[in-house]
Every structure is written in C-alpha cells, then in structure tokens.
C-alpha positions as a Markdown table, in Angstrom:
| # | Residue | x | y | z |
|---|---|---|---|---|
| 1 | Met | -70.4 | -224.0 | -8.7 |
| 2 | Val | -67.0 | -222.7 | -7.5 |
| 3 | Arg | -66.1 | -226.1 | -6.2 |
| 4 | Thr | -67.0 | -227.6 | -9.5 |
| 5 | Ala | -64.9 | -225.0 | -11.3 |
| 6 | Leu | -61.9 | -225.5 | -9.1 |
| 7 | Ser | -62.1 | -229.3 | -9.5 |
| 8 | Gly | -62.3 | -228.9 | -13.3 |
| 9 | Ile | -59.3 | -226.5 | -13.3 |
| 10 | Gly | -57.2 | -228.8 | -11.2 |
| 11 | Arg | -57.9 | -231.9 | -13.4 |
| 12 | Ala | -57.3 | -230.0 | -16.6 |
| 13 | Leu | -53.9 | -228.5 | -15.4 |
| 14 | Arg | -52.8 | -232.0 | -14.2 |
| 15 | Arg | -53.7 | -233.6 | -17.5 |
| 16 | Arg | -52.6 | -230.8 | -19.8 |
| 17 | Gln | -49.4 | -229.7 | -18.1 |
| 18 | Ala | -47.5 | -229.5 | -21.4 |
| 19 | Val | -50.0 | -227.1 | -22.9 |
| 20 | Phe | -50.2 | -225.1 | -19.7 |
| 21 | Trp | -46.4 | -224.6 | -19.4 |
| 22 | Leu | -45.8 | -224.1 | -23.1 |
| 23 | Val | -48.4 | -221.3 | -23.4 |
| 24 | Thr | -47.3 | -219.7 | -20.1 |
| 25 | Val | -43.6 | -219.6 | -21.1 |
| 26 | Val | -44.3 | -218.3 | -24.6 |
| 27 | Val | -46.7 | -215.5 | -23.4 |
| 28 | Phe | -44.3 | -214.5 | -20.6 |
| 29 | Ala | -41.4 | -214.3 | -23.1 |
| 30 | Met | -43.6 | -212.2 | -25.5 |
| 31 | His | -44.4 | -209.7 | -22.7 |
| 32 | Val | -40.7 | -209.1 | -22.2 |
| 33 | Ala | -39.5 | -209.3 | -25.8 |
| 34 | Val | -42.3 | -207.6 | -27.8 |
| 35 | Pro | -41.8 | -204.0 | -26.5 |
| 36 | Pro | -38.1 | -203.8 | -27.4 |
| 37 | Ile | -38.7 | -205.5 | -30.7 |
| 38 | Val | -41.4 | -203.0 | -31.6 |
| 39 | Leu | -39.3 | -200.1 | -30.6 |
| 40 | Ser | -36.3 | -201.5 | -32.5 |
| 41 | Leu | -38.3 | -201.9 | -35.7 |
| 42 | Ala | -40.3 | -198.6 | -35.5 |
| 43 | Arg | -37.7 | -196.3 | -34.1 |
| 44 | Lys | -34.1 | -197.4 | -33.7 |
| 45 | Pro | -32.5 | -200.8 | -32.9 |
| 46 | Ala | -31.7 | -201.6 | -29.3 |
| 47 | Asp | -27.9 | -201.3 | -28.6 |
| 48 | Tyr | -27.8 | -201.9 | -24.8 |
| 49 | Val | -29.4 | -204.3 | -22.4 |
| 50 | Thr | -28.4 | -204.9 | -18.7 |
| 51 | Trp | -29.5 | -206.1 | -15.3 |
| 52 | Asn | -29.7 | -203.6 | -12.5 |
| 53 | Pro | -26.3 | -203.9 | -10.8 |
| 54 | Trp | -27.9 | -203.0 | -7.4 |
| 55 | Leu | -29.8 | -206.3 | -7.3 |
| 56 | Lys | -26.9 | -208.0 | -5.5 |
| 57 | Arg | -27.5 | -205.6 | -2.5 |
| 58 | Leu | -31.3 | -206.3 | -2.5 |
| 59 | Pro | -31.3 | -209.0 | 0.3 |
| 60 | Asp | -29.4 | -206.6 | 2.7 |
| 61 | Phe | -31.7 | -203.7 | 1.8 |
| 62 | Val | -34.8 | -205.7 | 2.5 |
| 63 | Ile | -33.5 | -207.1 | 5.8 |
| 64 | Ser | -31.8 | -204.0 | 7.3 |
| 65 | Gly | -32.3 | -201.0 | 4.9 |
| 66 | Pro | -33.5 | -197.5 | 5.9 |
| 67 | Gly | -37.1 | -196.9 | 6.7 |
| 68 | Ser | -39.8 | -199.4 | 7.7 |
| 69 | Leu | -40.2 | -202.8 | 6.1 |
| 70 | Arg | -43.3 | -201.6 | 4.3 |
| 71 | Gln | -41.4 | -198.7 | 2.8 |
| 72 | Arg | -38.6 | -201.0 | 1.7 |
| 73 | Leu | -41.0 | -203.4 | 0.1 |
| 74 | Asp | -42.7 | -200.5 | -1.7 |
| 75 | Lys | -39.4 | -199.5 | -3.2 |
| 76 | Val | -38.6 | -203.1 | -4.2 |
| 77 | Trp | -42.0 | -203.3 | -5.9 |
| 78 | Asp | -41.1 | -200.4 | -8.2 |
| 79 | Leu | -37.5 | -201.4 | -8.7 |
| 80 | Ala | -36.2 | -201.7 | -12.3 |
| 81 | Leu | -34.8 | -205.2 | -12.6 |
| 82 | Phe | -33.4 | -205.0 | -16.2 |
| 83 | Trp | -33.8 | -202.7 | -19.2 |
| 84 | Phe | -33.2 | -202.3 | -22.9 |
| 85 | Ser | -32.3 | -199.0 | -24.5 |
| 86 | Ser | -31.1 | -197.3 | -27.7 |
| 87 | Asp | -28.9 | -194.2 | -27.8 |
| 88 | Asn | -28.8 | -191.3 | -30.2 |
| 89 | Ala | -26.6 | -188.3 | -30.7 |
| 90 | Phe | -28.5 | -186.4 | -28.0 |
| 91 | Gly | -28.8 | -189.2 | -25.4 |
| 92 | Ile | -31.4 | -191.9 | -25.1 |
| 93 | Glu | -33.6 | -192.6 | -28.1 |
| 94 | Trp | -35.8 | -194.9 | -26.1 |
| 95 | Gly | -35.6 | -197.3 | -23.2 |
| 96 | Phe | -37.8 | -200.1 | -21.9 |
| 97 | Ala | -37.4 | -201.2 | -18.2 |
| 98 | Val | -39.0 | -204.1 | -16.5 |
| 99 | Thr | -39.8 | -203.5 | -12.8 |
| 100 | Thr | -40.7 | -206.0 | -10.1 |
| 101 | Ala | -44.4 | -205.0 | -10.6 |
| 102 | Asp | -44.1 | -205.5 | -14.3 |
| 103 | Leu | -42.6 | -208.9 | -13.9 |
| 104 | Ala | -45.4 | -209.9 | -11.4 |
| 105 | Arg | -48.1 | -208.7 | -13.9 |
| 106 | Phe | -46.4 | -210.6 | -16.8 |
| 107 | Ala | -46.3 | -213.8 | -14.7 |
| 108 | Val | -50.0 | -213.5 | -13.6 |
| 109 | Met | -51.2 | -212.8 | -17.1 |
| 110 | Ser | -49.1 | -215.6 | -18.5 |
| 111 | Leu | -50.4 | -218.1 | -16.0 |
| 112 | Leu | -54.0 | -217.1 | -16.7 |
| 113 | Ile | -53.6 | -217.5 | -20.4 |
| 114 | Gly | -51.8 | -220.8 | -19.9 |
| 115 | Ala | -54.6 | -222.1 | -17.7 |
| 116 | Tyr | -57.2 | -220.9 | -20.2 |
| 117 | Phe | -55.7 | -222.8 | -23.1 |
| 118 | Ala | -55.0 | -225.9 | -21.0 |
| 119 | Leu | -58.7 | -225.9 | -20.0 |
| 120 | Trp | -59.9 | -225.2 | -23.6 |
| 121 | Trp | -57.8 | -228.1 | -24.9 |
| 122 | His | -59.0 | -230.4 | -22.2 |
| 123 | Leu | -62.6 | -229.4 | -22.6 |
| 124 | Arg | -62.5 | -229.8 | -26.3 |
| 125 | Glu | -61.4 | -233.4 | -26.0 |
| 126 | Gln | -64.0 | -234.0 | -23.2 |
| 127 | Ala | -66.8 | -232.7 | -25.4 |
| 128 | Ser | -65.7 | -234.4 | -28.7 |
| 129 | Ala | -68.9 | -236.4 | -28.8 |
| 130 | Ser | -71.1 | -233.3 | -29.1 |
| 131 | Arg | -71.0 | -231.1 | -32.2 |
| 132 | Trp | -72.5 | -228.1 | -30.3 |
| 133 | Arg | -70.0 | -228.3 | -27.5 |
| 134 | Val | -67.0 | -228.8 | -29.9 |
| 135 | Arg | -68.1 | -225.7 | -31.8 |
| 136 | Ala | -68.5 | -223.7 | -28.6 |
| 137 | Thr | -65.0 | -224.7 | -27.4 |
| 138 | Gly | -63.6 | -223.8 | -30.8 |
| 139 | Gln | -65.0 | -220.3 | -30.4 |
| 140 | Gly | -63.6 | -220.3 | -26.9 |
| 141 | Gly | -60.1 | -220.8 | -28.3 |
| 142 | Ala | -60.5 | -217.9 | -30.7 |
| 143 | Val | -61.8 | -215.7 | -27.9 |
| 144 | Gly | -58.9 | -216.7 | -25.7 |
| 145 | Ala | -56.4 | -215.9 | -28.5 |
| 146 | Leu | -58.0 | -212.5 | -29.0 |
| 147 | Ala | -58.0 | -211.8 | -25.3 |
| 148 | Ser | -54.3 | -212.8 | -25.1 |
| 149 | Val | -53.4 | -210.4 | -27.9 |
| 150 | Cys | -55.4 | -207.6 | -26.3 |
| 151 | Gly | -53.8 | -208.2 | -23.0 |
| 152 | Leu | -50.3 | -208.0 | -24.6 |
| 153 | Ala | -51.2 | -204.9 | -26.7 |
| 154 | Thr | -52.7 | -202.9 | -23.9 |
| 155 | Gly | -50.4 | -204.0 | -21.1 |
| 156 | Gly | -48.4 | -201.2 | -19.5 |
| 157 | Cys | -44.7 | -200.8 | -20.1 |
| 158 | Thr | -42.2 | -198.8 | -18.1 |
| 159 | Val | -40.7 | -196.6 | -20.9 |
| 160 | Met | -37.8 | -194.1 | -20.8 |
| 161 | Gly | -37.7 | -191.3 | -23.3 |
| 162 | Cys | -41.3 | -191.5 | -24.4 |
| 163 | Gly | -42.8 | -188.7 | -22.3 |
| 164 | Ala | -44.9 | -191.0 | -20.0 |
| 165 | Pro | -43.8 | -193.5 | -17.4 |
| 166 | Val | -46.2 | -196.3 | -18.5 |
| 167 | Ile | -47.9 | -196.6 | -21.9 |
| 168 | Pro | -49.3 | -199.6 | -23.8 |
| 169 | Val | -47.2 | -201.6 | -26.2 |
| 170 | Val | -49.2 | -200.3 | -29.1 |
| 171 | Gly | -48.0 | -196.8 | -28.3 |
| 172 | Leu | -44.4 | -197.5 | -28.1 |
| 173 | Ala | -43.7 | -197.0 | -31.8 |
| 174 | Phe | -44.8 | -193.4 | -31.7 |
| 175 | Ala | -42.6 | -190.4 | -30.9 |
| 176 | Gly | -43.5 | -186.8 | -30.5 |
| 177 | Leu | -47.1 | -187.4 | -29.3 |
| 178 | Ser | -48.7 | -184.7 | -27.2 |
| 179 | Ser | -48.8 | -185.1 | -23.4 |
| 180 | Gly | -52.6 | -185.4 | -23.5 |
| 181 | Thr | -52.3 | -188.3 | -25.9 |
| 182 | Leu | -49.7 | -190.0 | -23.8 |
| 183 | Lys | -51.9 | -189.5 | -20.7 |
| 184 | Trp | -54.8 | -191.1 | -22.5 |
| 185 | Met | -52.7 | -194.0 | -23.6 |
| 186 | Ser | -51.4 | -194.5 | -20.1 |
| 187 | Asp | -55.0 | -194.6 | -18.8 |
| 188 | Leu | -55.9 | -197.0 | -21.5 |
| 189 | Ser | -53.1 | -199.2 | -20.4 |
| 190 | Thr | -54.4 | -199.4 | -16.9 |
| 191 | Val | -58.0 | -200.1 | -17.9 |
| 192 | Gly | -57.0 | -202.6 | -20.6 |
| 193 | Thr | -54.7 | -204.6 | -18.3 |
| 194 | Ala | -57.4 | -204.8 | -15.6 |
| 195 | Ala | -60.0 | -205.8 | -18.2 |
| 196 | Ala | -57.9 | -208.4 | -19.8 |
| 197 | Met | -57.0 | -210.0 | -16.4 |
| 198 | Thr | -60.6 | -210.0 | -15.3 |
| 199 | Phe | -61.8 | -211.5 | -18.6 |
| 200 | Met | -59.2 | -214.2 | -18.5 |
| 201 | Thr | -60.0 | -215.1 | -14.8 |
| 202 | Leu | -63.7 | -215.4 | -15.6 |
| 203 | Gly | -62.9 | -217.4 | -18.7 |
| 204 | Val | -60.7 | -219.8 | -16.7 |
| 205 | Leu | -63.5 | -220.2 | -14.0 |
| 206 | Tyr | -66.2 | -220.8 | -16.7 |
| 207 | Leu | -64.2 | -223.4 | -18.6 |
| 208 | Gly | -63.2 | -225.0 | -15.3 |
| 209 | Trp | -66.9 | -225.2 | -14.4 |
| 210 | Arg | -67.9 | -226.8 | -17.7 |
| 211 | Ser | -65.0 | -229.3 | -17.5 |
| 212 | Gly | -66.0 | -230.2 | -13.9 |
| 213 | Arg | -69.6 | -230.8 | -14.9 |
| 214 | Leu | -68.5 | -233.1 | -17.8 |
| 215 | Glu | -66.3 | -235.0 | -15.4 |
| 216 | Arg | -69.2 | -235.6 | -13.1 |
| 217 | Arg | -71.3 | -237.0 | -15.9 |
C-alpha cells in the first residue's frame, strides 16, 4: 500500500510539476504575507520591514561560536530572520517576525498543499471516465482548499507587542485580549498546525495510493 502510494505521488508530481510549484509558491507567499496584511488592515499599517543584520555572521557562529554545536543549532532554529512592524507614539504597535522554525514550517506546509493539489488534479484526469470517481476527486479538492485555509488561519506566528510569543493568524487583529485568551489562542495554534499537517500528509498518501492503483489498472 505504501509502495503504491509513493509510486502514485512520484508520477503525479512529475506530470503536474506546474500545478505543484504554483500552489507551493503561492501558499508559501501567503504564509509570509497574510499576517502583516491582516495587522496592517485591522490595527495600523506596517511602516518598517528588515532582515536581521546579524545573518551575515551566521556561518562563523555555526562553525566556531560559543557553546556546543547542538546549542548553536538550537539558537539558529529560533533566530528571527526578518520582521515587519508598525510604530506608535509609545513604541511598537505590532510586530511580526519570521524565525528559522517558522520558515521551515511554512515550507513543509506549502509543499504538502502543493503535492495534494498536484495529486488531486492528476487523479481527476485519471478518473475522468468514472462519474463517481470524478465527484469524489471534486470533493477532495474542496476538502484540500478548506484544509489549506485552516492551516493558514491556525498556523502560529511570532508576534511582538501582542502579549504572547506565538498566536494564530486569526488572533492577530485583536488587541487588549486577556492573558488567558492569548494562552488559549497559542495552544490552539500548536494543535491546529499539527492537525493541519497531519491531515494534509494523510491526504497526500491517500490520493497517491488511489492514483497508483489507477496507474496499475
């Protein structure tokens, strides 16, 4: 079963490279762009964006920095790579930073969604002779779109000036929430991100298995 799924995934990605890369790039860009856009519209427009100037010293730090290699890699994993922010009369109105961990999560989720839709598109054409299968793949596309939106909406974001280090995108527009509410939203982000990734992984494997079975026939 796993072999059939992997075979189906490989064929679909080779034959639907345009769909795979288009969806992957669009979803990745949305992960980076949506939080500052939401904050700009709901609170105050962004007026500053920059890369971490320390990044030019990163290779030297990894090779010969203080502490063990594992400690250095742990620091790099949590390193803020770039950020957006908006100032007010008292300091920072809001800030959104993308860390190495955030970027890796964005990339993995984007690749999963890209693979899902490449498989869905490929399977839809494979099964065009069967009404039942076409209807099923159509529903699969709607489910994939819903999972994509949920993954983006609940994905954690490193936020400055909001009272919690990581909260879901849907909570970025709110200011003045209680610490308990922010803690709940942070927990929701962790669970939602894990659930979305798990669901998309299972979806990719299932569609790959169905595609592999049709190829054999």
